[in-house]
Residue frames as qw, qx, qy, qz and C-alpha x, y, z in Angstrom:
[[0.950, 0.208, -0.185, -0.145, -2.03, 15.26, 19.24],
 [0.780, -0.473, 0.340, 0.230, 0.70, 12.82, 20.28],
 [0.056, 0.705, -0.582, -0.401, 4.05, 12.80, 18.51],
 [0.922, 0.319, -0.163, -0.144, 4.62, 10.34, 15.69],
 [0.427, -0.629, 0.647, 0.052, 7.31, 7.94, 16.91],
 [0.807, 0.458, -0.325, -0.184, 8.93, 5.91, 14.13],
 [0.768, -0.455, 0.444, 0.078, 10.83, 2.74, 15.14],
 [0.382, -0.287, 0.705, 0.524, 11.96, 1.56, 11.72],
 [0.632, 0.539, -0.090, -0.549, 11.20, 1.38, 8.02],
 [0.605, -0.055, 0.756, 0.244, 11.42, -1.45, 5.51],
 [0.505, 0.581, -0.266, -0.580, 11.60, -1.29, 1.72],
 [0.615, -0.037, 0.782, 0.090, 11.00, -4.55, -0.13],
 [0.453, 0.544, -0.350, -0.614, 11.23, -5.03, -3.90],
 [0.732, 0.089, 0.674, 0.026, 10.15, -8.07, -5.93],
 [0.313, 0.492, -0.523, -0.622, 11.04, -8.74, -9.58],
 [0.761, 0.148, 0.594, -0.214, 8.88, -11.41, -11.21],
 [0.006, 0.448, -0.683, -0.577, 10.42, -12.96, -14.33],
 [0.488, -0.027, -0.696, -0.526, 7.79, -15.62, -15.05],
 [0.627, -0.175, 0.488, -0.582, 5.01, -17.66, -13.46],
 [0.674, 0.024, 0.739, -0.003, 5.71, -20.92, -15.22],
 [0.655, 0.688, 0.311, 0.032, 5.25, -19.54, -18.73],
 [0.646, 0.434, 0.054, 0.625, 7.51, -17.65, -21.10],
 [0.377, -0.442, -0.216, 0.784, 9.50, -14.77, -19.58],
 [0.249, 0.912, 0.318, -0.069, 8.01, -11.35, -20.44],
 [0.520, 0.641, -0.055, 0.562, 10.06, -8.69, -22.18],
 [0.006, -0.551, 0.386, -0.740, 10.11, -6.70, -18.94],
 [0.361, -0.229, -0.845, 0.322, 9.79, -8.28, -15.49],
 [0.388, -0.776, -0.325, -0.376, 6.96, -7.12, -13.24],
 [0.334, 0.172, -0.543, 0.751, 8.25, -5.17, -10.27],
 [0.496, -0.737, -0.371, -0.271, 6.34, -4.74, -7.02],
 [0.348, 0.261, -0.508, 0.743, 7.58, -2.81, -4.01],
 [0.511, -0.726, -0.450, -0.095, 6.36, -2.27, -0.48],
 [0.167, 0.461, -0.403, 0.773, 7.31, 0.46, 1.96],
 [0.617, -0.562, -0.550, 0.028, 6.59, -0.27, 5.61],
 [0.027, 0.551, -0.372, 0.747, 6.82, 2.14, 8.55],
 [0.587, -0.401, -0.680, 0.181, 6.63, 0.77, 12.06],
 [0.064, -0.532, 0.162, -0.829, 5.32, 3.43, 14.41],
 [0.030, -0.144, -0.786, 0.601, 4.20, 3.62, 18.00],
 [0.230, -0.581, -0.653, -0.428, 0.41, 3.52, 18.26],
 [0.001, 0.271, -0.363, 0.892, -0.42, 6.54, 20.43],
 [0.655, -0.252, -0.027, -0.712, -3.84, 5.07, 21.21],
 [0.621, 0.052, -0.782, 0.035, -2.69, 1.58, 22.25],
 [0.346, -0.142, -0.786, 0.492, -4.14, 0.27, 25.51],
 [0.100, 0.414, 0.479, -0.767, -6.91, 2.83, 25.86],
 [0.284, 0.669, 0.643, 0.243, -10.03, 4.06, 24.17],
 [0.117, -0.358, 0.023, 0.926, -9.72, 7.56, 22.68],
 [0.444, 0.669, 0.532, -0.269, -12.83, 9.08, 21.13],
 [0.394, 0.898, -0.044, -0.193, -11.23, 11.68, 18.84],
 [0.732, -0.257, 0.457, 0.435, -8.45, 10.01, 16.86],
 [0.608, 0.712, 0.299, 0.182, -8.92, 11.76, 13.50],
 [0.020, 0.969, -0.226, -0.097, -6.37, 14.56, 14.08],
 [0.623, -0.440, 0.581, 0.285, -3.58, 11.94, 14.02],
 [0.732, 0.505, 0.403, 0.218, -4.21, 11.56, 10.27],
 [0.216, 0.967, -0.116, 0.073, -2.60, 14.97, 9.75],
 [0.425, -0.718, 0.544, 0.087, 0.51, 13.76, 11.59],
 [0.772, 0.013, 0.608, 0.181, 0.72, 10.75, 9.25],
 [0.585, 0.796, 0.124, -0.096, 0.66, 12.78, 6.01],
 [0.108, 0.840, -0.519, -0.120, 4.40, 13.66, 5.83],
 [0.489, -0.301, 0.818, 0.033, 5.30, 10.03, 6.52],
 [0.725, 0.458, 0.505, -0.100, 2.93, 8.89, 3.76],
 [0.458, 0.870, -0.140, -0.118, 4.60, 11.21, 1.26],
 [0.144, -0.689, 0.706, 0.076, 8.09, 10.01, 2.22],
 [0.621, -0.035, 0.783, -0.025, 7.04, 6.37, 1.87],
 [0.681, 0.646, 0.323, -0.118, 5.35, 6.99, -1.49],
 [0.274, 0.879, -0.366, -0.131, 8.42, 8.81, -2.80],
 [0.373, -0.476, 0.794, 0.065, 10.66, 5.92, -1.75],
 [0.698, 0.266, 0.664, -0.038, 8.46, 3.54, -3.74],
 [0.541, 0.829, 0.055, -0.132, 8.41, 5.77, -6.81],
 [0.035, 0.813, -0.572, -0.106, 12.21, 6.06, -6.68],
 [0.520, -0.280, 0.807, 0.003, 12.71, 2.33, -6.10],
 [0.670, 0.396, 0.628, -0.001, 10.56, 1.44, -9.11],
 [0.493, 0.102, 0.460, 0.732, 12.21, 3.88, -11.51],
 [0.056, 0.040, -0.117, -0.991, 9.92, 6.90, -11.49],
 [0.460, 0.300, 0.471, -0.690, 6.25, 7.81, -11.38],
 [0.573, 0.416, -0.357, -0.609, 5.75, 7.09, -15.09],
 [0.314, 0.210, -0.923, -0.078, 6.52, 3.40, -14.45],
 [0.215, 0.074, 0.802, -0.552, 3.85, 2.89, -11.78],
 [0.395, -0.152, -0.618, -0.662, 0.61, 1.19, -12.88],
 [0.649, -0.455, -0.586, -0.167, -0.73, -0.30, -9.65],
 [0.030, 0.419, -0.525, 0.740, -1.04, 0.56, -5.97],
 [0.670, -0.494, -0.528, -0.167, -2.47, -0.48, -2.62],
 [0.049, -0.558, 0.489, -0.669, -2.17, 0.18, 1.10],
 [0.756, -0.367, -0.533, -0.100, -2.65, -1.54, 4.43],
 [0.200, -0.644, 0.474, -0.565, -2.08, -1.55, 8.16],
 [0.695, -0.212, -0.672, 0.141, -1.29, -4.12, 10.82],
 [0.347, -0.715, 0.191, -0.576, -2.28, -2.90, 14.28],
 [0.259, 0.234, -0.850, 0.395, -0.57, -4.43, 17.31],
 [0.399, -0.377, -0.836, 0.001, -2.64, -6.31, 19.88],
 [0.186, -0.455, -0.509, 0.707, -3.07, -3.36, 22.29],
 [0.161, 0.210, -0.189, -0.946, -4.69, -1.32, 19.52],
 [0.560, 0.439, 0.617, -0.337, -7.95, -1.56, 17.64],
 [0.540, 0.386, 0.606, 0.439, -8.83, -1.95, 13.98],
 [0.139, 0.948, 0.287, 0.024, -10.06, 1.65, 13.84],
 [0.358, -0.764, 0.294, 0.448, -6.51, 2.87, 14.52],
 [0.512, -0.029, 0.667, 0.541, -5.46, 1.23, 11.26],
 [0.327, 0.751, 0.546, 0.175, -8.23, 3.08, 9.43],
 [0.145, -0.896, 0.022, 0.419, -6.37, 6.32, 10.14],
 [0.420, -0.327, 0.592, 0.604, -3.94, 5.34, 7.36],
 [0.517, 0.586, 0.613, 0.120, -6.61, 5.43, 4.61],
 [0.251, 0.960, 0.124, -0.021, -6.35, 9.12, 3.74],
 [0.212, -0.838, 0.428, 0.263, -2.66, 9.84, 4.45],
 [0.552, -0.198, 0.745, 0.317, -1.48, 6.69, 2.67],
 [0.540, 0.550, 0.614, 0.169, -3.80, 6.82, -0.29],
 [0.221, 0.967, 0.104, -0.070, -3.54, 10.53, -1.00],
 [0.361, -0.703, 0.481, 0.379, 0.25, 10.43, -0.71],
 [0.530, 0.027, 0.737, 0.418, 0.49, 7.97, -3.60],
 [0.380, 0.748, 0.528, 0.135, -2.16, 9.74, -5.66],
 [0.059, -0.948, 0.062, 0.306, -0.32, 13.06, -5.18],
 [0.316, -0.574, 0.612, 0.442, 2.84, 11.64, -6.74],
 [0.377, 0.123, 0.844, 0.361, 1.20, 9.67, -9.57],
 [0.269, 0.222, -0.235, -0.907, -0.36, 11.61, -12.44],
 [0.613, 0.012, -0.453, -0.647, -3.88, 10.60, -13.45],
 [0.192, -0.031, -0.948, 0.252, -4.30, 8.24, -10.52],
 [0.471, -0.246, -0.152, -0.833, -8.08, 8.36, -10.51],
 [0.720, -0.230, -0.635, -0.161, -8.82, 4.97, -8.96],
 [0.628, -0.690, 0.180, -0.311, -9.46, 4.54, -5.27],
 [0.218, 0.514, -0.805, 0.201, -6.48, 2.95, -3.52],
 [0.822, -0.272, -0.455, -0.209, -7.50, -0.54, -2.34],
 [0.125, -0.592, 0.574, -0.552, -6.81, -1.28, 1.29],
 [0.795, -0.282, -0.535, -0.047, -6.72, -3.90, 3.99],
 [0.099, -0.592, 0.530, -0.599, -6.06, -3.86, 7.70],
 [0.810, -0.312, -0.490, -0.081, -6.05, -6.19, 10.65],
 [0.455, -0.741, 0.414, -0.268, -5.01, -6.55, 14.27],
 [0.929, 0.162, -0.316, 0.107, -2.13, -8.98, 14.69],
 [0.699, -0.666, 0.174, 0.193, 0.80, -9.99, 16.84],
 [0.166, -0.714, 0.578, 0.358, 4.53, -9.98, 16.23],
 [0.271, -0.159, 0.871, 0.379, 5.29, -11.59, 12.89],
 [0.528, 0.572, 0.542, -0.316, 1.80, -11.03, 11.47],
 [0.266, -0.006, 0.614, 0.743, 1.62, -10.88, 7.67],
 [0.384, 0.615, 0.324, -0.608, -0.75, -8.86, 5.50],
 [0.450, 0.312, 0.657, 0.518, -1.85, -9.37, 1.90],
 [0.082, 0.570, 0.068, -0.815, -2.10, -5.86, 0.45],
 [0.599, 0.578, 0.551, 0.070, -4.45, -5.65, -2.56],
 [0.192, -0.366, 0.363, 0.835, -3.26, -3.90, -5.72],
 [0.518, 0.673, 0.528, -0.011, -5.35, -2.39, -8.52],
 [0.480, 0.442, 0.268, 0.709, -4.62, -0.19, -11.53],
 [0.233, -0.312, -0.275, 0.879, -3.98, 3.46, -10.57],
 [0.177, 0.086, -0.241, -0.950, -6.40, 4.90, -13.14],
 [0.691, -0.070, -0.308, -0.650, -9.27, 2.40, -13.31],
 [0.498, -0.324, 0.705, -0.387, -10.24, -0.10, -10.63],
 [0.880, 0.224, 0.275, -0.315, -11.89, -2.47, -13.16],
 [0.494, 0.632, -0.585, -0.118, -8.66, -3.30, -15.02],
 [0.955, -0.243, 0.048, -0.164, -8.65, -7.01, -14.19],
 [0.804, 0.373, -0.310, 0.342, -5.06, -7.65, -15.33],
 [0.179, 0.549, -0.447, 0.684, -3.80, -5.52, -12.46],
 [0.769, -0.526, 0.018, -0.362, -5.80, -7.24, -9.67],
 [0.658, 0.290, -0.588, 0.369, -2.91, -8.43, -7.54],
 [0.628, -0.768, 0.002, -0.125, -1.60, -8.51, -3.99],
 [0.473, 0.513, -0.571, 0.433, 1.73, -8.36, -2.19],
 [0.770, -0.527, -0.347, 0.096, 2.36, -10.06, 1.13],
 [0.192, 0.679, -0.360, 0.611, 4.17, -7.90, 3.68],
 [0.755, -0.643, -0.081, -0.098, 5.36, -8.13, 7.26],
 [0.292, 0.636, -0.608, 0.374, 8.45, -8.47, 9.42],
 [0.656, -0.114, -0.721, 0.192, 9.60, -10.86, 12.09],
 [0.327, -0.203, -0.558, 0.735, 9.61, -8.30, 14.92],
 [0.221, 0.073, 0.052, -0.971, 6.49, -6.28, 14.16],
 [0.119, -0.708, 0.096, -0.689, 4.01, -5.16, 15.24],
 [0.216, -0.030, -0.760, 0.612, 4.70, -5.10, 18.92],
 [0.081, -0.606, -0.773, 0.168, 1.54, -4.71, 21.01],
 [0.052, -0.790, -0.242, 0.561, 1.81, -0.91, 21.08],
 [0.161, -0.362, 0.501, 0.769, 2.75, -0.45, 17.39],
 [0.694, 0.595, 0.283, -0.290, 1.23, -0.13, 13.96],
 [0.465, -0.122, 0.620, 0.621, 2.76, -1.20, 10.66],
 [0.430, 0.727, 0.110, -0.524, 1.78, 1.26, 7.92],
 [0.574, -0.013, 0.696, 0.431, 2.14, -0.10, 4.39],
 [0.486, 0.689, -0.090, -0.530, 2.16, 1.31, 0.85],
 [0.652, -0.001, 0.692, 0.311, 2.58, -0.91, -2.22],
 [0.439, 0.692, -0.182, -0.544, 3.17, -0.05, -5.88],
 [0.739, 0.053, 0.621, 0.254, 3.65, -2.16, -9.00],
 [0.035, -0.462, 0.450, 0.763, 4.87, -1.55, -12.53],
 [0.400, 0.155, -0.613, -0.664, 2.26, -3.52, -14.45],
 [0.845, -0.095, -0.155, -0.503, -0.16, -6.36, -14.85],
 [0.798, -0.312, 0.512, -0.059, 0.24, -9.84, -13.40],
 [0.016, -0.434, 0.805, 0.405, 2.72, -11.90, -15.37],
 [0.052, -0.096, -0.939, -0.326, 0.84, -13.99, -17.98],
 [0.374, 0.325, 0.486, -0.720, -2.49, -12.30, -17.18],
 [0.186, -0.020, -0.755, -0.628, -5.19, -13.74, -19.41],
 [0.062, 0.392, 0.836, -0.378, -8.37, -13.50, -17.35],
 [0.107, 0.614, 0.594, 0.509, -9.99, -10.95, -19.66],
 [0.215, -0.798, -0.405, 0.390, -11.91, -7.88, -18.62],
 [0.186, 0.982, 0.011, -0.027, -11.11, -4.23, -19.21],
 [0.794, 0.160, -0.025, 0.586, -7.61, -3.78, -20.66],
 [0.365, -0.594, -0.085, 0.711, -5.36, -0.95, -19.48],
 [0.216, 0.004, 0.473, 0.854, -5.20, 0.30, -23.07],
 [0.139, -0.532, -0.667, -0.503, -9.01, 0.75, -23.03],
 [0.250, -0.515, -0.532, 0.624, -9.29, 2.92, -19.92],
 [0.116, 0.784, 0.401, 0.459, -11.59, 5.90, -20.48],
 [0.388, 0.018, -0.357, 0.850, -10.46, 7.67, -17.30],
 [0.250, -0.574, -0.307, -0.717, -13.85, 9.18, -16.52],
 [0.642, -0.612, -0.056, -0.458, -14.58, 7.91, -13.04],
 [0.204, -0.580, 0.739, -0.276, -11.66, 5.91, -11.62],
 [0.779, 0.000, 0.573, -0.256, -13.51, 2.67, -12.36],
 [0.783, 0.422, 0.422, 0.175, -13.31, 2.30, -16.15]]
């Protein structure tokens, strides 16, 4: 398999104090870790790309740990998501290689993270942005935690690059009041409820 070539990383943290209503006792914090890597498959069709997922696993763990540390520890994390932006010389399937290494890295560090990690990916040029979906780490149907964080950078992805993204959050949307399953009512049986 080709070597993993990392050009740069980005760590972005948001603190949300209100959305037009009263300030909550504790602000919502969302963070994104981005890794810009060379796409070893850019510009050509390669049939067997799956082995590259193994090469991405250590990077996924480092990114997930940075997020956990930035948000104050694993016990503070309530939401997560992942995504990929593939540069123009790549294909969407190259971004799909991030599903397992990115998702399992976060789940490994977060106790009781039973819910599937939501994901998005696209092919885009330099400056492309991505809305990364976020759901509750233990139950995908917790509506208060349906959220998203926009990510990107002005110089990525170059045509031969991929932007790998992990996102975590510390709670529900500020002023959530759309109903549905509450985090306090999670049964934890199947990652959905």
